[in-house]
Each structure stands twice: as C-alpha cells, then as structure tokens.
LUMNUZA-462891 format. One record per atom (N, C-alpha, C): residue number from 0; residue in three letters; atom name; z, y, x. Coordinates in steps of 0.2 Angstrom, whole numbers. Atoms other than C-alpha are relative to their C-alpha. Example, Ala and Ser with C-alpha at 12.3 -4.5 7.8 and 13.67 -1.06 7.14 Angstrom:
2
<pt><resi>0</resi><resn>ALA</resn><name>N</name><Z>0</Z><Y>-6</Y><X>4</X></pt>
<pt><resi>0</resi><resn>ALA</resn><name>CA</name><Z>39</Z><Y>-22</Y><X>62</X></pt>
<pt><resi>0</resi><resn>ALA</resn><name>C</name><Z>0</Z><Y>6</Y><X>4</X></pt>
<pt><resi>1</resi><resn>SER</resn><name>N</name><Z>-1</Z><Y>-6</Y><X>-4</X></pt>
<pt><resi>1</resi><resn>SER</resn><name>CA</name><Z>36</Z><Y>-5</Y><X>68</X></pt>
<pt><resi>1</resi><resn>SER</resn><name>C</name><Z>3</Z><Y>5</Y><X>-4</X></pt>
***
This chain:
66
<pt><resi>0</resi><resn>MET</resn><name>N</name><Z>0</Z><Y>3</Y><X>-6</X></pt>
<pt><resi>0</resi><resn>MET</resn><name>CA</name><Z>-292</Z><Y>634</Y><X>-531</X></pt>
<pt><resi>0</resi><resn>MET</resn><name>C</name><Z>-5</Z><Y>4</Y><X>5</X></pt>
<pt><resi>1</resi><resn>SER</resn><name>N</name><Z>4</Z><Y>-4</Y><X>-5</X></pt>
<pt><resi>1</resi><resn>SER</resn><name>CA</name><Z>-298</Z><Y>644</Y><X>-516</X></pt>
<pt><resi>1</resi><resn>SER</resn><name>C</name><Z>-6</Z><Y>-4</Y><X>3</X></pt>
<pt><resi>2</resi><resn>PHE</resn><name>N</name><Z>6</Z><Y>3</Y><X>-3</X></pt>
<pt><resi>2</resi><resn>PHE</resn><name>CA</name><Z>-314</Z><Y>640</Y><X>-506</X></pt>
<pt><resi>2</resi><resn>PHE</resn><name>C</name><Z>3</Z><Y>-4</Y><X>6</X></pt>
<pt><resi>3</resi><resn>LEU</resn><name>N</name><Z>-2</Z><Y>4</Y><X>-6</X></pt>
<pt><resi>3</resi><resn>LEU</resn><name>CA</name><Z>-304</Z><Y>634</Y><X>-491</X></pt>
<pt><resi>3</resi><resn>LEU</resn><name>C</name><Z>4</Z><Y>-7</Y><X>-2</X></pt>
<pt><resi>4</resi><resn>THR</resn><name>N</name><Z>-3</Z><Y>6</Y><X>1</X></pt>
<pt><resi>4</resi><resn>THR</resn><name>CA</name><Z>-294</Z><Y>621</Y><X>-500</X></pt>
<pt><resi>4</resi><resn>THR</resn><name>C</name><Z>-5</Z><Y>-6</Y><X>-1</X></pt>
<pt><resi>5</resi><resn>PRO</resn><name>N</name><Z>4</Z><Y>6</Y><X>0</X></pt>
<pt><resi>5</resi><resn>PRO</resn><name>CA</name><Z>-309</Z><Y>609</Y><X>-505</X></pt>
<pt><resi>5</resi><resn>PRO</resn><name>C</name><Z>-3</Z><Y>-1</Y><X>7</X></pt>
<pt><resi>6</resi><resn>LEU</resn><name>N</name><Z>3</Z><Y>0</Y><X>-7</X></pt>
<pt><resi>6</resi><resn>LEU</resn><name>CA</name><Z>-316</Z><Y>613</Y><X>-487</X></pt>
<pt><resi>6</resi><resn>LEU</resn><name>C</name><Z>4</Z><Y>-4</Y><X>4</X></pt>
<pt><resi>7</resi><resn>ALA</resn><name>N</name><Z>-5</Z><Y>4</Y><X>-4</X></pt>
<pt><resi>7</resi><resn>ALA</resn><name>CA</name><Z>-300</Z><Y>607</Y><X>-479</X></pt>
<pt><resi>7</resi><resn>ALA</resn><name>C</name><Z>0</Z><Y>-7</Y><X>-2</X></pt>
<pt><resi>8</resi><resn>LEU</resn><name>N</name><Z>0</Z><Y>6</Y><X>2</X></pt>
<pt><resi>8</resi><resn>LEU</resn><name>CA</name><Z>-300</Z><Y>592</Y><X>-490</X></pt>
<pt><resi>8</resi><resn>LEU</resn><name>C</name><Z>-6</Z><Y>-4</Y><X>2</X></pt>
<pt><resi>9</resi><resn>SER</resn><name>N</name><Z>6</Z><Y>4</Y><X>-2</X></pt>
<pt><resi>9</resi><resn>SER</resn><name>CA</name><Z>-318</Z><Y>587</Y><X>-486</X></pt>
<pt><resi>9</resi><resn>SER</resn><name>C</name><Z>1</Z><Y>-2</Y><X>7</X></pt>
<pt><resi>10</resi><resn>PHE</resn><name>N</name><Z>0</Z><Y>2</Y><X>-7</X></pt>
<pt><resi>10</resi><resn>PHE</resn><name>CA</name><Z>-315</Z><Y>588</Y><X>-467</X></pt>
<pt><resi>10</resi><resn>PHE</resn><name>C</name><Z>6</Z><Y>-5</Y><X>1</X></pt>
<pt><resi>11</resi><resn>ASN</resn><name>N</name><Z>-5</Z><Y>5</Y><X>-1</X></pt>
<pt><resi>11</resi><resn>ASN</resn><name>CA</name><Z>-299</Z><Y>578</Y><X>-469</X></pt>
<pt><resi>11</resi><resn>ASN</resn><name>C</name><Z>-2</Z><Y>-7</Y><X>-2</X></pt>
<pt><resi>12</resi><resn>ASN</resn><name>N</name><Z>3</Z><Y>6</Y><X>3</X></pt>
<pt><resi>12</resi><resn>ASN</resn><name>CA</name><Z>-308</Z><Y>565</Y><X>-479</X></pt>
<pt><resi>12</resi><resn>ASN</resn><name>C</name><Z>-5</Z><Y>-3</Y><X>6</X></pt>
<pt><resi>13</resi><resn>LEU</resn><name>N</name><Z>5</Z><Y>3</Y><X>-5</X></pt>
<pt><resi>13</resi><resn>LEU</resn><name>CA</name><Z>-322</Z><Y>564</Y><X>-465</X></pt>
<pt><resi>13</resi><resn>LEU</resn><name>C</name><Z>4</Z><Y>-2</Y><X>6</X></pt>
<pt><resi>14</resi><resn>ARG</resn><name>N</name><Z>-4</Z><Y>2</Y><X>-6</X></pt>
<pt><resi>14</resi><resn>ARG</resn><name>CA</name><Z>-309</Z><Y>563</Y><X>-451</X></pt>
<pt><resi>14</resi><resn>ARG</resn><name>C</name><Z>4</Z><Y>-6</Y><X>-1</X></pt>
<pt><resi>15</resi><resn>THR</resn><name>N</name><Z>-4</Z><Y>6</Y><X>1</X></pt>
<pt><resi>15</resi><resn>THR</resn><name>CA</name><Z>-299</Z><Y>549</Y><X>-459</X></pt>
<pt><resi>15</resi><resn>THR</resn><name>C</name><Z>-4</Z><Y>-6</Y><X>-2</X></pt>
<pt><resi>16</resi><resn>LYS</resn><name>N</name><Z>4</Z><Y>5</Y><X>1</X></pt>
<pt><resi>16</resi><resn>LYS</resn><name>CA</name><Z>-314</Z><Y>539</Y><X>-464</X></pt>
<pt><resi>16</resi><resn>LYS</resn><name>C</name><Z>-6</Z><Y>0</Y><X>4</X></pt>
<pt><resi>17</resi><resn>LYS</resn><name>N</name><Z>5</Z><Y>-1</Y><X>-5</X></pt>
<pt><resi>17</resi><resn>LYS</resn><name>CA</name><Z>-324</Z><Y>540</Y><X>-448</X></pt>
<pt><resi>17</resi><resn>LYS</resn><name>C</name><Z>-5</Z><Y>-6</Y><X>0</X></pt>
<pt><resi>18</resi><resn>GLY</resn><name>N</name><Z>5</Z><Y>6</Y><X>0</X></pt>
<pt><resi>18</resi><resn>GLY</resn><name>CA</name><Z>-332</Z><Y>522</Y><X>-449</X></pt>
<pt><resi>18</resi><resn>GLY</resn><name>C</name><Z>-5</Z><Y>1</Y><X>-6</X></pt>
<pt><resi>19</resi><resn>ARG</resn><name>N</name><Z>4</Z><Y>0</Y><X>6</X></pt>
<pt><resi>19</resi><resn>ARG</resn><name>CA</name><Z>-339</Z><Y>525</Y><X>-467</X></pt>
<pt><resi>19</resi><resn>ARG</resn><name>C</name><Z>-5</Z><Y>6</Y><X>1</X></pt>
<pt><resi>20</resi><resn>THR</resn><name>N</name><Z>4</Z><Y>-6</Y><X>-1</X></pt>
<pt><resi>20</resi><resn>THR</resn><name>CA</name><Z>-345</Z><Y>543</Y><X>-462</X></pt>
<pt><resi>20</resi><resn>THR</resn><name>C</name><Z>-6</Z><Y>-2</Y><X>6</X></pt>
<pt><resi>21</resi><resn>ILE</resn><name>N</name><Z>5</Z><Y>2</Y><X>-5</X></pt>
<pt><resi>21</resi><resn>ILE</resn><name>CA</name><Z>-354</Z><Y>536</Y><X>-446</X></pt>
<pt><resi>21</resi><resn>ILE</resn><name>C</name><Z>-5</Z><Y>-5</Y><X>-3</X></pt>
<pt><resi>22</resi><resn>LEU</resn><name>N</name><Z>5</Z><Y>4</Y><X>3</X></pt>
<pt><resi>22</resi><resn>LEU</resn><name>CA</name><Z>-362</Z><Y>522</Y><X>-456</X></pt>
<pt><resi>22</resi><resn>LEU</resn><name>C</name><Z>-5</Z><Y>3</Y><X>-5</X></pt>
<pt><resi>23</resi><resn>THR</resn><name>N</name><Z>4</Z><Y>-4</Y><X>5</X></pt>
<pt><resi>23</resi><resn>THR</resn><name>CA</name><Z>-368</Z><Y>534</Y><X>-469</X></pt>
<pt><resi>23</resi><resn>THR</resn><name>C</name><Z>-5</Z><Y>4</Y><X>4</X></pt>
<pt><resi>24</resi><resn>ALA</resn><name>N</name><Z>4</Z><Y>-5</Y><X>-4</X></pt>
<pt><resi>24</resi><resn>ALA</resn><name>CA</name><Z>-375</Z><Y>546</Y><X>-456</X></pt>
<pt><resi>24</resi><resn>ALA</resn><name>C</name><Z>-6</Z><Y>-5</Y><X>3</X></pt>
<pt><resi>25</resi><resn>LEU</resn><name>N</name><Z>5</Z><Y>4</Y><X>-3</X></pt>
<pt><resi>25</resi><resn>LEU</resn><name>CA</name><Z>-384</Z><Y>531</Y><X>-447</X></pt>
<pt><resi>25</resi><resn>LEU</resn><name>C</name><Z>-5</Z><Y>-3</Y><X>-5</X></pt>
<pt><resi>26</resi><resn>ALA</resn><name>N</name><Z>4</Z><Y>2</Y><X>5</X></pt>
<pt><resi>26</resi><resn>ALA</resn><name>CA</name><Z>-391</Z><Y>524</Y><X>-463</X></pt>
<pt><resi>26</resi><resn>ALA</resn><name>C</name><Z>-5</Z><Y>5</Y><X>-2</X></pt>
<pt><resi>27</resi><resn>GLY</resn><name>N</name><Z>4</Z><Y>-6</Y><X>2</X></pt>
<pt><resi>27</resi><resn>GLY</resn><name>CA</name><Z>-398</Z><Y>541</Y><X>-468</X></pt>
<pt><resi>27</resi><resn>GLY</resn><name>C</name><Z>-5</Z><Y>1</Y><X>6</X></pt>
<pt><resi>28</resi><resn>SER</resn><name>N</name><Z>5</Z><Y>-1</Y><X>-5</X></pt>
<pt><resi>28</resi><resn>SER</resn><name>CA</name><Z>-406</Z><Y>543</Y><X>-451</X></pt>
<pt><resi>28</resi><resn>SER</resn><name>C</name><Z>-5</Z><Y>-5</Y><X>1</X></pt>
<pt><resi>29</resi><resn>ILE</resn><name>N</name><Z>5</Z><Y>5</Y><X>0</X></pt>
<pt><resi>29</resi><resn>ILE</resn><name>CA</name><Z>-414</Z><Y>526</Y><X>-451</X></pt>
<pt><resi>29</resi><resn>ILE</resn><name>C</name><Z>-5</Z><Y>1</Y><X>-6</X></pt>
<pt><resi>30</resi><resn>GLY</resn><name>N</name><Z>4</Z><Y>-1</Y><X>5</X></pt>
<pt><resi>30</resi><resn>GLY</resn><name>CA</name><Z>-421</Z><Y>530</Y><X>-468</X></pt>
<pt><resi>30</resi><resn>GLY</resn><name>C</name><Z>-5</Z><Y>6</Y><X>1</X></pt>
<pt><resi>31</resi><resn>ILE</resn><name>N</name><Z>4</Z><Y>-6</Y><X>-1</X></pt>
<pt><resi>31</resi><resn>ILE</resn><name>CA</name><Z>-428</Z><Y>547</Y><X>-463</X></pt>
<pt><resi>31</resi><resn>ILE</resn><name>C</name><Z>-5</Z><Y>-2</Y><X>6</X></pt>
<pt><resi>32</resi><resn>ILE</resn><name>N</name><Z>4</Z><Y>3</Y><X>-5</X></pt>
<pt><resi>32</resi><resn>ILE</resn><name>CA</name><Z>-435</Z><Y>539</Y><X>-447</X></pt>
<pt><resi>32</resi><resn>ILE</resn><name>C</name><Z>-5</Z><Y>-5</Y><X>-2</X></pt>
<pt><resi>33</resi><resn>GLY</resn><name>N</name><Z>5</Z><Y>5</Y><X>3</X></pt>
<pt><resi>33</resi><resn>GLY</resn><name>CA</name><Z>-443</Z><Y>525</Y><X>-457</X></pt>
<pt><resi>33</resi><resn>GLY</resn><name>C</name><Z>-6</Z><Y>4</Y><X>-4</X></pt>
<pt><resi>34</resi><resn>ILE</resn><name>N</name><Z>5</Z><Y>-3</Y><X>3</X></pt>
<pt><resi>34</resi><resn>ILE</resn><name>CA</name><Z>-452</Z><Y>537</Y><X>-468</X></pt>
<pt><resi>34</resi><resn>ILE</resn><name>C</name><Z>-4</Z><Y>4</Y><X>4</X></pt>
<pt><resi>35</resi><resn>ALA</resn><name>N</name><Z>4</Z><Y>-4</Y><X>-4</X></pt>
<pt><resi>35</resi><resn>ALA</resn><name>CA</name><Z>-458</Z><Y>548</Y><X>-454</X></pt>
<pt><resi>35</resi><resn>ALA</resn><name>C</name><Z>-5</Z><Y>-5</Y><X>4</X></pt>
<pt><resi>36</resi><resn>LEU</resn><name>N</name><Z>4</Z><Y>5</Y><X>-3</X></pt>
<pt><resi>36</resi><resn>LEU</resn><name>CA</name><Z>-465</Z><Y>532</Y><X>-445</X></pt>
<pt><resi>36</resi><resn>LEU</resn><name>C</name><Z>-6</Z><Y>-2</Y><X>-5</X></pt>
<pt><resi>37</resi><resn>ILE</resn><name>N</name><Z>5</Z><Y>3</Y><X>5</X></pt>
<pt><resi>37</resi><resn>ILE</resn><name>CA</name><Z>-474</Z><Y>526</Y><X>-461</X></pt>
<pt><resi>37</resi><resn>ILE</resn><name>C</name><Z>-5</Z><Y>6</Y><X>-1</X></pt>
<pt><resi>38</resi><resn>LEU</resn><name>N</name><Z>5</Z><Y>-6</Y><X>1</X></pt>
<pt><resi>38</resi><resn>LEU</resn><name>CA</name><Z>-482</Z><Y>544</Y><X>-464</X></pt>
<pt><resi>38</resi><resn>LEU</resn><name>C</name><Z>-4</Z><Y>1</Y><X>6</X></pt>
<pt><resi>39</resi><resn>SER</resn><name>N</name><Z>4</Z><Y>-1</Y><X>-6</X></pt>
<pt><resi>39</resi><resn>SER</resn><name>CA</name><Z>-487</Z><Y>545</Y><X>-446</X></pt>
<pt><resi>39</resi><resn>SER</resn><name>C</name><Z>-5</Z><Y>-6</Y><X>1</X></pt>
<pt><resi>40</resi><resn>LEU</resn><name>N</name><Z>5</Z><Y>6</Y><X>-1</X></pt>
<pt><resi>40</resi><resn>LEU</resn><name>CA</name><Z>-495</Z><Y>527</Y><X>-446</X></pt>
<pt><resi>40</resi><resn>LEU</resn><name>C</name><Z>-6</Z><Y>1</Y><X>-5</X></pt>
<pt><resi>41</resi><resn>ALA</resn><name>N</name><Z>5</Z><Y>-1</Y><X>5</X></pt>
<pt><resi>41</resi><resn>ALA</resn><name>CA</name><Z>-504</Z><Y>531</Y><X>-462</X></pt>
<pt><resi>41</resi><resn>ALA</resn><name>C</name><Z>-5</Z><Y>6</Y><X>2</X></pt>
<pt><resi>42</resi><resn>ASN</resn><name>N</name><Z>5</Z><Y>-5</Y><X>-3</X></pt>
<pt><resi>42</resi><resn>ASN</resn><name>CA</name><Z>-511</Z><Y>547</Y><X>-454</X></pt>
<pt><resi>42</resi><resn>ASN</resn><name>C</name><Z>-4</Z><Y>-2</Y><X>5</X></pt>
<pt><resi>43</resi><resn>GLY</resn><name>N</name><Z>4</Z><Y>3</Y><X>-5</X></pt>
<pt><resi>43</resi><resn>GLY</resn><name>CA</name><Z>-517</Z><Y>538</Y><X>-439</X></pt>
<pt><resi>43</resi><resn>GLY</resn><name>C</name><Z>-5</Z><Y>-4</Y><X>-3</X></pt>
<pt><resi>44</resi><resn>VAL</resn><name>N</name><Z>5</Z><Y>4</Y><X>3</X></pt>
<pt><resi>44</resi><resn>VAL</resn><name>CA</name><Z>-525</Z><Y>525</Y><X>-449</X></pt>
<pt><resi>44</resi><resn>VAL</resn><name>C</name><Z>-6</Z><Y>4</Y><X>-4</X></pt>
<pt><resi>45</resi><resn>ASN</resn><name>N</name><Z>5</Z><Y>-4</Y><X>3</X></pt>
<pt><resi>45</resi><resn>ASN</resn><name>CA</name><Z>-534</Z><Y>538</Y><X>-460</X></pt>
<pt><resi>45</resi><resn>ASN</resn><name>C</name><Z>-5</Z><Y>3</Y><X>5</X></pt>
<pt><resi>46</resi><resn>ARG</resn><name>N</name><Z>4</Z><Y>-3</Y><X>-5</X></pt>
<pt><resi>46</resi><resn>ARG</resn><name>CA</name><Z>-540</Z><Y>547</Y><X>-445</X></pt>
<pt><resi>46</resi><resn>ARG</resn><name>C</name><Z>-5</Z><Y>-5</Y><X>4</X></pt>
<pt><resi>47</resi><resn>TYR</resn><name>N</name><Z>4</Z><Y>5</Y><X>-3</X></pt>
<pt><resi>47</resi><resn>TYR</resn><name>CA</name><Z>-546</Z><Y>531</Y><X>-437</X></pt>
<pt><resi>47</resi><resn>TYR</resn><name>C</name><Z>-6</Z><Y>-2</Y><X>-4</X></pt>
<pt><resi>48</resi><resn>ILE</resn><name>N</name><Z>5</Z><Y>2</Y><X>5</X></pt>
<pt><resi>48</resi><resn>ILE</resn><name>CA</name><Z>-556</Z><Y>526</Y><X>-453</X></pt>
<pt><resi>48</resi><resn>ILE</resn><name>C</name><Z>-5</Z><Y>6</Y><X>0</X></pt>
<pt><resi>49</resi><resn>ALA</resn><name>N</name><Z>5</Z><Y>-6</Y><X>0</X></pt>
<pt><resi>49</resi><resn>ALA</resn><name>CA</name><Z>-564</Z><Y>544</Y><X>-453</X></pt>
<pt><resi>49</resi><resn>ALA</resn><name>C</name><Z>-4</Z><Y>0</Y><X>6</X></pt>
<pt><resi>50</resi><resn>ASP</resn><name>N</name><Z>4</Z><Y>1</Y><X>-6</X></pt>
<pt><resi>50</resi><resn>ASP</resn><name>CA</name><Z>-569</Z><Y>542</Y><X>-435</X></pt>
<pt><resi>50</resi><resn>ASP</resn><name>C</name><Z>-5</Z><Y>-5</Y><X>0</X></pt>
<pt><resi>51</resi><resn>ILE</resn><name>N</name><Z>5</Z><Y>6</Y><X>0</X></pt>
<pt><resi>51</resi><resn>ILE</resn><name>CA</name><Z>-577</Z><Y>525</Y><X>-438</X></pt>
<pt><resi>51</resi><resn>ILE</resn><name>C</name><Z>-6</Z><Y>2</Y><X>-5</X></pt>
<pt><resi>52</resi><resn>GLN</resn><name>N</name><Z>5</Z><Y>-2</Y><X>5</X></pt>
<pt><resi>52</resi><resn>GLN</resn><name>CA</name><Z>-586</Z><Y>532</Y><X>-454</X></pt>
<pt><resi>52</resi><resn>GLN</resn><name>C</name><Z>-5</Z><Y>5</Y><X>3</X></pt>
<pt><resi>53</resi><resn>ARG</resn><name>N</name><Z>4</Z><Y>-5</Y><X>-3</X></pt>
<pt><resi>53</resi><resn>ARG</resn><name>CA</name><Z>-592</Z><Y>547</Y><X>-444</X></pt>
<pt><resi>53</resi><resn>ARG</resn><name>C</name><Z>-5</Z><Y>-3</Y><X>5</X></pt>
<pt><resi>54</resi><resn>ASN</resn><name>N</name><Z>5</Z><Y>3</Y><X>-6</X></pt>
<pt><resi>54</resi><resn>ASN</resn><name>CA</name><Z>-599</Z><Y>537</Y><X>-429</X></pt>
<pt><resi>54</resi><resn>ASN</resn><name>C</name><Z>-5</Z><Y>-5</Y><X>-3</X></pt>
<pt><resi>55</resi><resn>THR</resn><name>N</name><Z>5</Z><Y>5</Y><X>3</X></pt>
<pt><resi>55</resi><resn>THR</resn><name>CA</name><Z>-607</Z><Y>524</Y><X>-441</X></pt>
<pt><resi>55</resi><resn>THR</resn><name>C</name><Z>-6</Z><Y>4</Y><X>-3</X></pt>
<pt><resi>56</resi><resn>MET</resn><name>N</name><Z>5</Z><Y>-4</Y><X>4</X></pt>
<pt><resi>56</resi><resn>MET</resn><name>CA</name><Z>-616</Z><Y>538</Y><X>-451</X></pt>
<pt><resi>56</resi><resn>MET</resn><name>C</name><Z>-5</Z><Y>4</Y><X>5</X></pt>
<pt><resi>57</resi><resn>THR</resn><name>N</name><Z>5</Z><Y>-3</Y><X>-5</X></pt>
<pt><resi>57</resi><resn>THR</resn><name>CA</name><Z>-623</Z><Y>546</Y><X>-435</X></pt>
<pt><resi>57</resi><resn>THR</resn><name>C</name><Z>-4</Z><Y>-5</Y><X>3</X></pt>
<pt><resi>58</resi><resn>SER</resn><name>N</name><Z>5</Z><Y>6</Y><X>-3</X></pt>
<pt><resi>58</resi><resn>SER</resn><name>CA</name><Z>-630</Z><Y>529</Y><X>-429</X></pt>
<pt><resi>58</resi><resn>SER</resn><name>C</name><Z>-5</Z><Y>-1</Y><X>-5</X></pt>
<pt><resi>59</resi><resn>TYR</resn><name>N</name><Z>5</Z><Y>1</Y><X>5</X></pt>
<pt><resi>59</resi><resn>TYR</resn><name>CA</name><Z>-639</Z><Y>527</Y><X>-446</X></pt>
<pt><resi>59</resi><resn>TYR</resn><name>C</name><Z>-1</Z><Y>6</Y><X>-4</X></pt>
<pt><resi>60</resi><resn>PRO</resn><name>N</name><Z>1</Z><Y>-6</Y><X>4</X></pt>
<pt><resi>60</resi><resn>PRO</resn><name>CA</name><Z>-644</Z><Y>544</Y><X>-452</X></pt>
<pt><resi>60</resi><resn>PRO</resn><name>C</name><Z>-4</Z><Y>-1</Y><X>-7</X></pt>
<pt><resi>61</resi><resn>ILE</resn><name>N</name><Z>3</Z><Y>1</Y><X>6</X></pt>
<pt><resi>61</resi><resn>ILE</resn><name>CA</name><Z>-649</Z><Y>545</Y><X>-470</X></pt>
<pt><resi>61</resi><resn>ILE</resn><name>C</name><Z>-6</Z><Y>6</Y><X>-1</X></pt>
<pt><resi>62</resi><resn>THR</resn><name>N</name><Z>5</Z><Y>-4</Y><X>1</X></pt>
<pt><resi>62</resi><resn>THR</resn><name>CA</name><Z>-666</Z><Y>553</Y><X>-473</X></pt>
<pt><resi>62</resi><resn>THR</resn><name>C</name><Z>-3</Z><Y>0</Y><X>-7</X></pt>
<pt><resi>63</resi><resn>ILE</resn><name>N</name><Z>3</Z><Y>0</Y><X>7</X></pt>
<pt><resi>63</resi><resn>ILE</resn><name>CA</name><Z>-673</Z><Y>559</Y><X>-490</X></pt>
<pt><resi>63</resi><resn>ILE</resn><name>C</name><Z>-7</Z><Y>3</Y><X>0</X></pt>
<pt><resi>64</resi><resn>SER</resn><name>N</name><Z>6</Z><Y>-2</Y><X>0</X></pt>
<pt><resi>64</resi><resn>SER</resn><name>CA</name><Z>-691</Z><Y>560</Y><X>-492</X></pt>
<pt><resi>64</resi><resn>SER</resn><name>C</name><Z>-3</Z><Y>0</Y><X>-7</X></pt>
<pt><resi>65</resi><resn>THR</resn><name>N</name><Z>3</Z><Y>0</Y><X>7</X></pt>
<pt><resi>65</resi><resn>THR</resn><name>CA</name><Z>-702</Z><Y>565</Y><X>-507</X></pt>
<pt><resi>65</resi><resn>THR</resn><name>C</name><Z>-6</Z><Y>-5</Y><X>-1</X></pt>
***
C-alpha cells in the first residue's frame, strides 16, 4: 500500500464524518483550554500566597540574638 492510499482514505473519512470530526476537535480544545486555565489559576494563587508571606515577614522581622 502506498503512502497516498491511507492519506486519501483518512481525508475521505474526515470529509464524510464532519459532525464527529468537529465535535472531537471541540472536545479536545475544551480539554486543553481547561488545563491551561487550571495551571494559570494555580500559578496566580501561588504568587499571591508568596506575596502575602513576603509582606508579612517584612512587617514582623525575625531577629536572632545571643
């Protein structure tokens, strides 16, 4: 079987089953966007917590004396 035969069959399958192809692409996009949103939210929360900790520690410095 040549390389063009499966390629032509794949494009024919995509063309004949447009609804399923569009739904699959949409579901994949929603999944990727969801993961990106969760990661960005986690990154923002971690930065916010680090800022709060930094501001709190500058207000109450720790001193060590002998």
